[in-house]
All heavy atoms as TSV, in Angstrom:
chain	resi	resn	atom	element	x	y	z
A	1	MET	N	N	0.821	-1.174	0.000
A	1	MET	CA	C	0.000	0.000	0.000
A	1	MET	C	C	0.873	1.248	0.000
A	1	MET	O	O	0.519	2.245	-0.571
A	1	MET	CB	C	-0.904	-0.011	1.230
A	1	MET	CG	C	-1.812	1.147	1.276
A	1	MET	SD	S	-3.446	0.578	1.582
A	1	MET	CE	C	-4.262	2.093	1.647
A	2	GLY	N	N	1.999	1.202	0.682
A	2	GLY	CA	C	2.916	2.329	0.708
A	2	GLY	C	C	4.129	2.041	-0.147
A	2	GLY	O	O	4.123	1.154	-0.991
A	3	SER	N	N	5.166	2.807	0.077
A	3	SER	CA	C	6.398	2.579	-0.672
A	3	SER	C	C	7.378	1.790	0.192
A	3	SER	O	O	7.188	1.616	1.394
A	3	SER	CB	C	7.004	3.915	-1.090
A	3	SER	OG	O	7.336	4.662	0.054
A	4	GLU	N	N	8.419	1.340	-0.439
A	4	GLU	CA	C	9.458	0.587	0.262
A	4	GLU	C	C	10.202	1.506	1.228
A	4	GLU	O	O	10.381	2.694	0.962
A	4	GLU	CB	C	10.454	0.006	-0.751
A	4	GLU	CG	C	9.884	-1.065	-1.646
A	4	GLU	CD	C	9.632	-2.358	-0.901
A	4	GLU	OE1	O	10.459	-2.704	-0.037
A	4	GLU	OE2	O	8.604	-2.992	-1.175
A	5	ILE	N	N	10.614	0.953	2.334
A	5	ILE	CA	C	11.430	1.713	3.281
A	5	ILE	C	C	12.879	1.614	2.831
A	5	ILE	O	O	13.408	0.510	2.666
A	5	ILE	CB	C	11.279	1.158	4.706
A	5	ILE	CG1	C	9.849	1.340	5.190
A	5	ILE	CG2	C	12.260	1.832	5.656
A	5	ILE	CD1	C	9.591	0.767	6.560
A	6	THR	N	N	13.486	2.757	2.633
A	6	THR	CA	C	14.877	2.750	2.194
A	6	THR	C	C	15.787	2.424	3.367
A	6	THR	O	O	15.386	2.484	4.532
A	6	THR	CB	C	15.279	4.114	1.616
A	6	THR	OG1	O	15.231	5.085	2.664
A	6	THR	CG2	C	14.359	4.532	0.477
A	7	GLU	N	N	17.000	2.085	3.060
A	7	GLU	CA	C	17.974	1.765	4.105
A	7	GLU	C	C	18.234	2.982	4.996
A	7	GLU	O	O	18.375	2.857	6.210
A	7	GLU	CB	C	19.279	1.281	3.470
A	7	GLU	CG	C	20.264	0.707	4.465
A	7	GLU	CD	C	21.478	0.123	3.776
A	7	GLU	OE1	O	21.317	-0.613	2.801
A	7	GLU	OE2	O	22.594	0.426	4.263
A	8	GLN	N	N	18.261	4.153	4.393
A	8	GLN	CA	C	18.470	5.379	5.156
A	8	GLN	C	C	17.292	5.617	6.112
A	8	GLN	O	O	17.496	5.963	7.279
A	8	GLN	CB	C	18.635	6.569	4.221
A	8	GLN	CG	C	18.914	7.870	4.947
A	8	GLN	CD	C	19.032	9.051	4.005
A	8	GLN	OE1	O	18.647	8.972	2.842
A	8	GLN	NE2	N	19.555	10.154	4.507
A	9	ASP	N	N	16.068	5.428	5.625
A	9	ASP	CA	C	14.896	5.576	6.487
A	9	ASP	C	C	14.937	4.574	7.635
A	9	ASP	O	O	14.598	4.902	8.773
A	9	ASP	CB	C	13.607	5.376	5.681
A	9	ASP	CG	C	13.315	6.519	4.728
A	9	ASP	OD1	O	13.856	7.619	4.935
A	9	ASP	OD2	O	12.547	6.296	3.766
A	10	GLN	N	N	15.361	3.381	7.340
A	10	GLN	CA	C	15.443	2.338	8.361
A	10	GLN	C	C	16.454	2.732	9.444
A	10	GLN	O	O	16.199	2.537	10.636
A	10	GLN	CB	C	15.835	1.023	7.702
A	10	GLN	CG	C	15.478	-0.188	8.494
A	10	GLN	CD	C	15.662	-1.461	7.680
A	10	GLN	OE1	O	16.392	-1.474	6.685
A	10	GLN	NE2	N	15.009	-2.516	8.097
A	11	ARG	N	N	17.590	3.299	9.039
A	11	ARG	CA	C	18.593	3.761	10.008
A	11	ARG	C	C	18.030	4.864	10.896
A	11	ARG	O	O	18.253	4.887	12.098
A	11	ARG	CB	C	19.856	4.229	9.294
A	11	ARG	CG	C	20.748	3.116	8.815
A	11	ARG	CD	C	22.134	3.632	8.450
A	11	ARG	NE	N	22.095	4.772	7.541
A	11	ARG	CZ	C	22.199	4.690	6.212
A	11	ARG	NH1	N	22.325	3.525	5.632
A	11	ARG	NH2	N	22.148	5.777	5.462
A	12	PHE	N	N	17.289	5.806	10.270
A	12	PHE	CA	C	16.687	6.895	11.037
A	12	PHE	C	C	15.675	6.354	12.045
A	12	PHE	O	O	15.617	6.806	13.191
A	12	PHE	CB	C	16.011	7.911	10.118
A	12	PHE	CG	C	16.961	8.813	9.387
A	12	PHE	CD1	C	16.725	9.144	8.066
A	12	PHE	CD2	C	18.088	9.340	9.998
A	12	PHE	CE1	C	17.587	9.981	7.376
A	12	PHE	CE2	C	18.961	10.173	9.324
A	12	PHE	CZ	C	18.711	10.492	8.005
A	13	ILE	N	N	14.873	5.407	11.638
A	13	ILE	CA	C	13.870	4.818	12.533
A	13	ILE	C	C	14.550	4.106	13.696
A	13	ILE	O	O	14.141	4.243	14.851
A	13	ILE	CB	C	12.950	3.860	11.748
A	13	ILE	CG1	C	12.092	4.660	10.781
A	13	ILE	CG2	C	12.090	3.033	12.699
A	13	ILE	CD1	C	11.344	3.808	9.767
A	14	ILE	N	N	15.601	3.361	13.412
A	14	ILE	CA	C	16.329	2.648	14.469
A	14	ILE	C	C	16.998	3.633	15.422
A	14	ILE	O	O	16.941	3.457	16.646
A	14	ILE	CB	C	17.361	1.669	13.856
A	14	ILE	CG1	C	16.620	0.518	13.173
A	14	ILE	CG2	C	18.333	1.153	14.912
A	14	ILE	CD1	C	17.506	-0.381	12.339
A	15	ASN	N	N	17.591	4.696	14.884
A	15	ASN	CA	C	18.214	5.719	15.738
A	15	ASN	C	C	17.170	6.400	16.624
A	15	ASN	O	O	17.419	6.643	17.807
A	15	ASN	CB	C	18.940	6.767	14.902
A	15	ASN	CG	C	20.240	6.261	14.339
A	15	ASN	OD1	O	20.822	5.309	14.863
A	15	ASN	ND2	N	20.704	6.868	13.264
A	16	LEU	N	N	16.004	6.684	16.063
A	16	LEU	CA	C	14.937	7.304	16.836
A	16	LEU	C	C	14.457	6.374	17.945
A	16	LEU	O	O	14.261	6.805	19.085
A	16	LEU	CB	C	13.772	7.688	15.926
A	16	LEU	CG	C	12.579	8.337	16.614
A	16	LEU	CD1	C	12.986	9.642	17.293
A	16	LEU	CD2	C	11.459	8.572	15.618
A	17	ALA	N	N	14.308	5.105	17.635
A	17	ALA	CA	C	13.889	4.128	18.642
A	17	ALA	C	C	14.930	4.017	19.754
A	17	ALA	O	O	14.577	3.915	20.940
A	17	ALA	CB	C	13.655	2.771	17.993
A	18	ASP	N	N	16.208	4.057	19.401
A	18	ASP	CA	C	17.274	4.026	20.410
A	18	ASP	C	C	17.211	5.253	21.315
A	18	ASP	O	O	17.375	5.157	22.536
A	18	ASP	CB	C	18.654	3.939	19.751
A	18	ASP	CG	C	18.917	2.595	19.105
A	18	ASP	OD1	O	18.232	1.614	19.461
A	18	ASP	OD2	O	19.814	2.527	18.235
A	19	GLN	N	N	16.966	6.420	20.720
A	19	GLN	CA	C	16.871	7.650	21.511
A	19	GLN	C	C	15.677	7.598	22.463
A	19	GLN	O	O	15.786	8.022	23.615
A	19	GLN	CB	C	16.749	8.868	20.599
A	19	GLN	CG	C	18.015	9.215	19.867
A	19	GLN	CD	C	17.819	10.388	18.904
A	19	GLN	OE1	O	16.729	10.925	18.759
A	19	GLN	NE2	N	18.897	10.767	18.238
A	20	VAL	N	N	14.567	7.080	22.007
A	20	VAL	CA	C	13.377	6.965	22.853
A	20	VAL	C	C	13.670	6.032	24.026
A	20	VAL	O	O	13.300	6.322	25.173
A	20	VAL	CB	C	12.161	6.482	22.034
A	20	VAL	CG1	C	11.007	6.093	22.935
A	20	VAL	CG2	C	11.729	7.558	21.047
A	21	ALA	N	N	14.339	4.916	23.765
A	21	ALA	CA	C	14.679	3.969	24.827
A	21	ALA	C	C	15.628	4.607	25.838
A	21	ALA	O	O	15.461	4.432	27.058
A	21	ALA	CB	C	15.303	2.714	24.234
A	22	GLU	N	N	16.615	5.364	25.366
A	22	GLU	CA	C	17.549	6.042	26.268
A	22	GLU	C	C	16.832	7.080	27.124
A	22	GLU	O	O	17.112	7.206	28.323
A	22	GLU	CB	C	18.664	6.717	25.466
A	22	GLU	CG	C	19.666	5.747	24.875
A	22	GLU	CD	C	20.682	6.446	23.985
A	22	GLU	OE1	O	20.762	7.700	24.002
A	22	GLU	OE2	O	21.408	5.733	23.271
A	23	LEU	N	N	15.910	7.830	26.528
A	23	LEU	CA	C	15.161	8.832	27.283
A	23	LEU	C	C	14.268	8.178	28.332
A	23	LEU	O	O	14.116	8.709	29.441
A	23	LEU	CB	C	14.320	9.699	26.345
A	23	LEU	CG	C	15.098	10.715	25.511
A	23	LEU	CD1	C	14.179	11.381	24.498
A	23	LEU	CD2	C	15.763	11.758	26.393
A	24	ALA	N	N	13.701	7.038	28.016
A	24	ALA	CA	C	12.871	6.323	28.987
A	24	ALA	C	C	13.723	5.856	30.168
A	24	ALA	O	O	13.294	5.957	31.326
A	24	ALA	CB	C	12.179	5.137	28.319
A	25	GLU	N	N	14.921	5.355	29.892
A	25	GLU	CA	C	15.826	4.943	30.970
A	25	GLU	C	C	16.245	6.143	31.818
A	25	GLU	O	O	16.308	6.050	33.044
A	25	GLU	CB	C	17.065	4.270	30.394
A	25	GLU	CG	C	16.814	2.902	29.802
A	25	GLU	CD	C	18.047	2.325	29.125
A	25	GLU	OE1	O	19.156	2.875	29.314
A	25	GLU	OE2	O	17.884	1.337	28.401
A	26	TYR	N	N	16.532	7.268	31.168
A	26	TYR	CA	C	16.937	8.479	31.877
A	26	TYR	C	C	15.794	8.979	32.764
A	26	TYR	O	O	16.013	9.378	33.911
A	26	TYR	CB	C	17.347	9.552	30.876
A	26	TYR	CG	C	17.825	10.837	31.509
A	26	TYR	CD1	C	18.953	10.853	32.337
A	26	TYR	CD2	C	17.168	12.032	31.284
A	26	TYR	CE1	C	19.393	12.028	32.921
A	26	TYR	CE2	C	17.603	13.209	31.859
A	26	TYR	CZ	C	18.717	13.196	32.673
A	26	TYR	OH	O	19.140	14.367	33.256
A	27	ARG	N	N	14.577	8.937	32.245
A	27	ARG	CA	C	13.413	9.364	33.030
A	27	ARG	C	C	13.236	8.475	34.257
A	27	ARG	O	O	12.918	8.953	35.341
A	27	ARG	CB	C	12.160	9.321	32.153
A	27	ARG	CG	C	10.936	9.813	32.861
A	27	ARG	CD	C	9.763	9.890	31.914
A	27	ARG	NE	N	8.672	10.596	32.563
A	27	ARG	CZ	C	7.434	10.181	32.561
A	27	ARG	NH1	N	7.099	9.098	31.913
A	27	ARG	NH2	N	6.501	10.871	33.177
A	28	GLU	N	N	13.435	7.183	34.096
A	28	GLU	CA	C	13.323	6.257	35.217
A	28	GLU	C	C	14.387	6.546	36.273
A	28	GLU	O	O	14.100	6.536	37.470
A	28	GLU	CB	C	13.443	4.815	34.718
A	28	GLU	CG	C	13.234	3.773	35.780
A	28	GLU	CD	C	11.817	3.736	36.324
A	28	GLU	OE1	O	10.884	4.069	35.579
A	28	GLU	OE2	O	11.656	3.378	37.506
A	29	SER	N	N	15.614	6.838	35.827
A	29	SER	CA	C	16.669	7.147	36.794
A	29	SER	C	C	16.385	8.460	37.520
A	29	SER	O	O	16.649	8.582	38.719
A	29	SER	CB	C	18.043	7.178	36.118
A	29	SER	OG	O	18.174	8.292	35.273
A	30	LEU	N	N	15.838	9.453	36.819
A	30	LEU	CA	C	15.466	10.712	37.468
A	30	LEU	C	C	14.350	10.497	38.476
A	30	LEU	O	O	14.351	11.090	39.565
A	30	LEU	CB	C	15.027	11.743	36.430
A	30	LEU	CG	C	16.116	12.434	35.633
A	30	LEU	CD1	C	15.491	13.359	34.588
A	30	LEU	CD2	C	17.052	13.201	36.523
A	31	SER	N	N	13.408	9.647	38.144
A	31	SER	CA	C	12.309	9.340	39.054
A	31	SER	C	C	12.829	8.671	40.325
A	31	SER	O	O	12.415	9.022	41.436
A	31	SER	CB	C	11.293	8.445	38.358
A	31	SER	OG	O	10.267	8.085	39.233
A	32	ASP	N	N	13.743	7.730	40.172
A	32	ASP	CA	C	14.342	7.064	41.336
A	32	ASP	C	C	15.115	8.060	42.201
A	32	ASP	O	O	15.044	8.023	43.427
A	32	ASP	CB	C	15.265	5.929	40.901
A	32	ASP	CG	C	14.516	4.762	40.292
A	32	ASP	OD1	O	13.292	4.653	40.520
A	32	ASP	OD2	O	15.159	3.964	39.577
A	33	TYR	N	N	15.849	8.960	41.540
A	33	TYR	CA	C	16.608	9.982	42.266
A	33	TYR	C	C	15.664	10.892	43.052
A	33	TYR	O	O	15.911	11.195	44.225
A	33	TYR	CB	C	17.448	10.809	41.282
A	33	TYR	CG	C	18.132	11.990	41.921
A	33	TYR	CD1	C	19.252	11.811	42.730
A	33	TYR	CD2	C	17.663	13.279	41.737
A	33	TYR	CE1	C	19.883	12.890	43.324
A	33	TYR	CE2	C	18.284	14.362	42.329
A	33	TYR	CZ	C	19.398	14.161	43.123
A	33	TYR	OH	O	20.020	15.236	43.709
A	34	LEU	N	N	14.569	11.307	42.418
A	34	LEU	CA	C	13.614	12.188	43.084
A	34	LEU	C	C	12.995	11.497	44.293
A	34	LEU	O	O	12.858	12.103	45.361
A	34	LEU	CB	C	12.522	12.632	42.111
A	34	LEU	CG	C	11.457	13.561	42.680
A	34	LEU	CD1	C	12.084	14.878	43.134
A	34	LEU	CD2	C	10.372	13.811	41.655
A	35	LYS	N	N	12.642	10.228	44.161
A	35	LYS	CA	C	12.075	9.480	45.282
A	35	LYS	C	C	13.060	9.430	46.440
A	35	LYS	O	O	12.689	9.660	47.602
A	35	LYS	CB	C	11.721	8.055	44.850
A	35	LYS	CG	C	10.511	7.971	43.986
A	35	LYS	CD	C	10.248	6.541	43.536
A	35	LYS	CE	C	9.127	6.504	42.518
A	35	LYS	NZ	N	8.909	5.160	41.987
A	36	THR	N	N	14.306	9.142	46.146
A	36	THR	CA	C	15.338	9.050	47.181
A	36	THR	C	C	15.543	10.390	47.879
A	36	THR	O	O	15.579	10.460	49.112
A	36	THR	CB	C	16.669	8.575	46.570
A	36	THR	OG1	O	16.455	7.320	45.923
A	36	THR	CG2	C	17.742	8.423	47.624
A	37	ARG	N	N	15.684	11.453	47.092
A	37	ARG	CA	C	15.940	12.778	47.665
A	37	ARG	C	C	14.751	13.290	48.467
A	37	ARG	O	O	14.924	13.842	49.546
A	37	ARG	CB	C	16.286	13.785	46.557
A	37	ARG	CG	C	17.612	13.522	45.887
A	37	ARG	CD	C	18.786	13.602	46.819
A	37	ARG	NE	N	18.865	14.934	47.377
A	37	ARG	CZ	C	19.456	15.251	48.521
A	37	ARG	NH1	N	20.047	14.330	49.232
A	37	ARG	NH2	N	19.460	16.486	48.954
A	38	MET	N	N	13.550	13.105	47.947
A	38	MET	CA	C	12.372	13.594	48.670
A	38	MET	C	C	12.160	12.829	49.970
A	38	MET	O	O	11.758	13.421	50.966
A	38	MET	CB	C	11.127	13.509	47.789
A	38	MET	CG	C	11.041	14.594	46.740
A	38	MET	SD	S	10.972	16.263	47.433
A	38	MET	CE	C	9.374	16.224	48.233
A	39	ASN	N	N	12.434	11.539	49.982
A	39	ASN	CA	C	12.324	10.778	51.226
A	39	ASN	C	C	13.362	11.222	52.245
A	39	ASN	O	O	13.110	11.175	53.449
A	39	ASN	CB	C	12.441	9.275	50.958
A	39	ASN	CG	C	11.152	8.686	50.457
A	39	ASN	OD1	O	10.081	9.077	50.880
A	39	ASN	ND2	N	11.251	7.753	49.532
A	40	ALA	N	N	14.517	11.675	51.779
A	40	ALA	CA	C	15.556	12.151	52.694
A	40	ALA	C	C	15.279	13.571	53.173
A	40	ALA	O	O	15.498	13.901	54.340
A	40	ALA	CB	C	16.925	12.100	52.001
A	41	VAL	N	N	14.805	14.436	52.290
A	41	VAL	CA	C	14.639	15.855	52.597
A	41	VAL	C	C	13.307	16.140	53.291
A	41	VAL	O	O	13.260	16.898	54.262
A	41	VAL	CB	C	14.767	16.702	51.303
A	41	VAL	CG1	C	14.396	18.149	51.552
A	41	VAL	CG2	C	16.165	16.605	50.738
A	42	ALA	N	N	12.238	15.555	52.775
A	42	ALA	CA	C	10.911	15.870	53.308
A	42	ALA	C	C	10.054	14.602	53.345
A	42	ALA	O	O	9.114	14.453	52.560
A	42	ALA	CB	C	10.252	16.938	52.446
A	43	PRO	N	N	10.355	13.700	54.273
A	43	PRO	CA	C	9.617	12.427	54.292
A	43	PRO	C	C	8.129	12.583	54.594
A	43	PRO	O	O	7.306	11.881	54.004
A	43	PRO	CB	C	10.327	11.616	55.373
A	43	PRO	CG	C	11.062	12.606	56.197
A	43	PRO	CD	C	11.375	13.755	55.305
A	44	ASN	N	N	7.766	13.493	55.495
A	44	ASN	CA	C	6.350	13.679	55.826
A	44	ASN	C	C	5.571	14.243	54.646
A	44	ASN	O	O	4.464	13.791	54.342
A	44	ASN	CB	C	6.185	14.588	57.043
A	44	ASN	CG	C	6.731	13.951	58.307
A	44	ASN	OD1	O	6.849	12.729	58.382
A	44	ASN	ND2	N	7.058	14.772	59.285
A	45	LEU	N	N	6.137	15.232	53.987
A	45	LEU	CA	C	5.507	15.818	52.807
A	45	LEU	C	C	5.366	14.766	51.708
A	45	LEU	O	O	4.329	14.681	51.046
A	45	LEU	CB	C	6.328	17.011	52.297
A	45	LEU	CG	C	5.805	17.730	51.057
A	45	LEU	CD1	C	4.451	18.371	51.338
A	45	LEU	CD2	C	6.810	18.769	50.597
A	46	THR	N	N	6.387	13.959	51.543
A	46	THR	CA	C	6.355	12.903	50.534
A	46	THR	C	C	5.246	11.906	50.814
A	46	THR	O	O	4.543	11.472	49.899
A	46	THR	CB	C	7.718	12.181	50.464
A	46	THR	OG1	O	8.738	13.143	50.184
A	46	THR	CG2	C	7.730	11.128	49.386
A	47	LYS	N	N	5.061	11.555	52.085
A	47	LYS	CA	C	3.997	10.617	52.442
A	47	LYS	C	C	2.615	11.225	52.195
A	47	LYS	O	O	1.693	10.533	51.799
A	47	LYS	CB	C	4.104	10.208	53.917
A	47	LYS	CG	C	5.295	9.355	54.228
A	47	LYS	CD	C	5.110	7.971	53.677
A	47	LYS	CE	C	6.297	7.123	54.109
A	47	LYS	NZ	N	6.365	5.871	53.404
A	48	MET	N	N	2.491	12.519	52.414
A	48	MET	CA	C	1.183	13.163	52.274
A	48	MET	C	C	0.784	13.373	50.817
A	48	MET	O	O	-0.351	13.102	50.444
A	48	MET	CB	C	1.163	14.500	53.004
A	48	MET	CG	C	1.158	14.356	54.505
A	48	MET	SD	S	0.829	15.881	55.419
A	48	MET	CE	C	1.644	17.147	54.528
A	49	VAL	N	N	1.694	13.889	49.997
A	49	VAL	CA	C	1.316	14.283	48.640
A	49	VAL	C	C	2.093	13.568	47.541
A	49	VAL	O	O	1.785	13.748	46.365
A	49	VAL	CB	C	1.442	15.815	48.442
A	49	VAL	CG1	C	0.497	16.553	49.357
A	49	VAL	CG2	C	2.869	16.284	48.615
A	50	GLY	N	N	3.103	12.799	47.907
A	50	GLY	CA	C	3.914	12.128	46.898
A	50	GLY	C	C	5.150	12.936	46.557
A	50	GLY	O	O	5.230	14.130	46.842
A	51	GLU	N	N	6.106	12.252	45.942
A	51	GLU	CA	C	7.383	12.928	45.688
A	51	GLU	C	C	7.295	13.977	44.588
A	51	GLU	O	O	7.917	15.036	44.690
A	51	GLU	CB	C	8.502	11.927	45.393
A	51	GLU	CG	C	8.238	10.906	44.341
A	51	GLU	CD	C	7.526	9.680	44.841
A	51	GLU	OE1	O	7.628	9.308	46.007
A	51	GLU	OE2	O	6.822	9.083	44.016
A	52	LEU	N	N	6.521	13.738	43.553
A	52	LEU	CA	C	6.458	14.704	42.453
A	52	LEU	C	C	5.740	15.982	42.871
A	52	LEU	O	O	6.244	17.088	42.652
A	52	LEU	CB	C	5.771	14.084	41.239
A	52	LEU	CG	C	5.741	14.933	39.982
A	52	LEU	CD1	C	7.151	15.296	39.541
A	52	LEU	CD2	C	5.020	14.207	38.873
A	53	VAL	N	N	4.592	15.854	43.492
A	53	VAL	CA	C	3.840	17.039	43.938
A	53	VAL	C	C	4.625	17.769	45.021
A	53	VAL	O	O	4.694	19.002	45.026
A	53	VAL	CB	C	2.437	16.647	44.440
A	53	VAL	CG1	C	1.719	17.835	45.051
A	53	VAL	CG2	C	1.616	16.061	43.307
A	54	GLY	N	N	5.235	17.026	45.945
A	54	GLY	CA	C	6.053	17.644	46.991
A	54	GLY	C	C	7.208	18.441	46.423
A	54	GLY	O	O	7.481	19.563	46.862
A	55	ALA	N	N	7.886	17.881	45.431
A	55	ALA	CA	C	9.001	18.595	44.801
A	55	ALA	C	C	8.510	19.858	44.096
A	55	ALA	O	O	9.165	20.903	44.157
A	55	ALA	CB	C	9.719	17.676	43.814
A	56	LYS	N	N	7.353	19.769	43.456
A	56	LYS	CA	C	6.802	20.955	42.794
A	56	LYS	C	C	6.409	22.027	43.804
A	56	LYS	O	O	6.622	23.218	43.562
A	56	LYS	CB	C	5.590	20.565	41.937
A	56	LYS	CG	C	5.972	19.826	40.674
A	56	LYS	CD	C	4.752	19.489	39.852
A	56	LYS	CE	C	5.141	18.754	38.583
A	56	LYS	NZ	N	3.973	18.458	37.729
A	57	LEU	N	N	5.851	21.604	44.942
A	57	LEU	CA	C	5.500	22.575	45.983
A	57	LEU	C	C	6.741	23.271	46.536
A	57	LEU	O	O	6.744	24.487	46.727
A	57	LEU	CB	C	4.751	21.884	47.119
A	57	LEU	CG	C	3.310	21.481	46.845
A	57	LEU	CD1	C	2.781	20.617	47.984
A	57	LEU	CD2	C	2.443	22.713	46.661
A	58	ILE	N	N	7.783	22.498	46.802
A	58	ILE	CA	C	9.032	23.085	47.306
A	58	ILE	C	C	9.618	24.037	46.281
A	58	ILE	O	O	10.067	25.145	46.626
A	58	ILE	CB	C	10.029	21.985	47.688
A	58	ILE	CG1	C	9.526	21.212	48.902
A	58	ILE	CG2	C	11.417	22.574	47.981
A	58	ILE	CD1	C	10.330	19.957	49.221
A	59	ALA	N	N	9.613	23.642	45.016
A	59	ALA	CA	C	10.157	24.515	43.967
A	59	ALA	C	C	9.339	25.803	43.845
A	59	ALA	O	O	9.913	26.883	43.700
A	59	ALA	CB	C	10.172	23.767	42.638
A	60	HIS	N	N	8.029	25.679	43.945
A	60	HIS	CA	C	7.180	26.867	43.831
A	60	HIS	C	C	7.384	27.807	45.029
A	60	HIS	O	O	7.385	29.032	44.859
A	60	HIS	CB	C	5.716	26.460	43.736
A	60	HIS	CG	C	4.786	27.599	43.475
A	60	HIS	ND1	N	4.763	28.285	42.286
A	60	HIS	CD2	C	3.859	28.190	44.270
A	60	HIS	CE1	C	3.861	29.239	42.359
A	60	HIS	NE2	N	3.304	29.203	43.560
A	61	ALA	N	N	7.562	27.239	46.209
A	61	ALA	CA	C	7.771	28.057	47.412
A	61	ALA	C	C	9.174	28.642	47.461
A	61	ALA	O	O	9.416	29.642	48.123
A	61	ALA	CB	C	7.512	27.226	48.665
A	62	GLY	N	N	10.120	28.010	46.783
A	62	GLY	CA	C	11.492	28.491	46.774
A	62	GLY	C	C	12.413	27.684	47.658
A	62	GLY	O	O	13.597	27.594	47.399
A	63	SER	N	N	11.875	27.120	48.723
A	63	SER	CA	C	12.651	26.259	49.617
A	63	SER	C	C	11.690	25.533	50.552
A	63	SER	O	O	10.511	25.898	50.658
A	63	SER	CB	C	13.660	27.074	50.435
A	63	SER	OG	O	12.992	27.866	51.391
A	64	LEU	N	N	12.214	24.540	51.224
A	64	LEU	CA	C	11.394	23.797	52.171
A	64	LEU	C	C	11.012	24.690	53.364
A	64	LEU	O	O	9.895	24.621	53.869
A	64	LEU	CB	C	12.140	22.546	52.644
A	64	LEU	CG	C	11.380	21.586	53.536
A	64	LEU	CD1	C	10.119	21.091	52.868
A	64	LEU	CD2	C	12.261	20.405	53.919
A	65	VAL	N	N	11.913	25.566	53.761
A	65	VAL	CA	C	11.633	26.488	54.875
A	65	VAL	C	C	10.505	27.432	54.494
A	65	VAL	O	O	9.583	27.661	55.286
A	65	VAL	CB	C	12.912	27.273	55.264
A	65	VAL	CG1	C	12.610	28.355	56.266
A	65	VAL	CG2	C	13.973	26.325	55.797
A	66	ASN	N	N	10.556	27.980	53.279
A	66	ASN	CA	C	9.480	28.874	52.829
A	66	ASN	C	C	8.153	28.134	52.734
A	66	ASN	O	O	7.104	28.706	53.048
A	66	ASN	CB	C	9.826	29.500	51.483
A	66	ASN	CG	C	10.911	30.549	51.592
A	66	ASN	OD1	O	11.203	31.041	52.673
A	66	ASN	ND2	N	11.516	30.872	50.456
A	67	LEU	N	N	8.191	26.911	52.308
A	67	LEU	CA	C	6.960	26.119	52.229
A	67	LEU	C	C	6.397	25.888	53.632
A	67	LEU	O	O	5.189	25.962	53.836
A	67	LEU	CB	C	7.229	24.784	51.533
A	67	LEU	CG	C	6.017	23.845	51.383
A	67	LEU	CD1	C	4.939	24.499	50.531
A	67	LEU	CD2	C	6.459	22.523	50.795
A	68	ALA	N	N	7.261	25.659	54.584
A	68	ALA	CA	C	6.815	25.415	55.964
A	68	ALA	C	C	6.203	26.671	56.572
A	68	ALA	O	O	5.297	26.592	57.400
A	68	ALA	CB	C	7.990	24.937	56.816
A	69	LYS	N	N	6.700	27.834	56.178
A	69	LYS	CA	C	6.165	29.089	56.704
A	69	LYS	C	C	4.770	29.299	56.178
A	69	LYS	O	O	3.907	29.852	56.742
A	69	LYS	CB	C	7.050	30.256	56.313
A	69	LYS	CG	C	8.361	30.273	57.023
A	69	LYS	CD	C	9.203	31.455	56.546
A	69	LYS	CE	C	10.577	31.425	57.161
A	69	LYS	NZ	N	11.412	32.505	56.661
């Protein structure tokens, strides 16, 4: 129904798939890092709202001290 995939197109598709896989691994490592840091820095906040929302709240407030105020 379509045209043949050229060798160059195939290389581009494979490179794109490799980049997507690398980004997924990087995202997973960042998620693990955030969980570890939030549990160390603000364990109570992490338990209440989760690590992602807690990190966003701290970032929006400017610091954990400002958030506590």
